C-alpha positions, -999 to 999 in steps of 0.1 A, spaced: 572 165 278 549 175 249 521 202 250 501 223 226 486 257 232 462 280 214 477 313 206 445 331 197 427 352 223 393 341 209 382 315 184 388 321 147 360 310 124 374 326 92 395 310 65 425 332 72 457 314 80 468 323 116 502 308 121 529 319 97 551 331 125 580 309 132 584 306 170 614 321 189 626 295 212 650 300 242 659 278 270 632 293 292 604 304 268 587 302 235 574 333 218 546 328 192 526 352 172 494 348 152 479 367 123 448 378 142 454 394 176 485 388 196 521 377 203 523 353 233 551 341 255 550 306 271 571 289 296 591 263 279 594 239 308 557 240 318 538 255 288 521 282 309 513 315 293 538 342 307 524 372 289 504 382 260 507 414 239 476 422 220 483 435 185 455 446 163 458 426 131 483 402 147 519 393 140 530 372 111 565 381 100 586 366 127 608 381 154 644 384 165 656 382 200 687 403 210 698 412 245 666 405 262 646 424 236 622 408 211 619 428 178 591 423 153 570 440 128 532 437 132 503 438 108 492 471 122 523 487 104 543 491 137 578 479 145 579 468 181 606 462 207 594 444 237 611 430 268 611 393 264 608 388 301 574 406 305 562 419 271 564 455 280 572 479 251 
């Protein structure tokens, strides 16, 4: 089953590249960041959005998943640790 999803919260009409983040893939979810506004978790089986964490200036550098926490540095200069299940910091 193939599907595609837009990770941006609103359309991007600038020339800035928005997808340098390599997705984090688990059995149940796919986590994808973009360079403009957010990190998003999708259900892997169905492609539905599970949660969205709005991050000013976005997330480009990738993430690491460990023991249920997703760690990533964002373009706002903050290092985040969020629960993979619900996106809460």
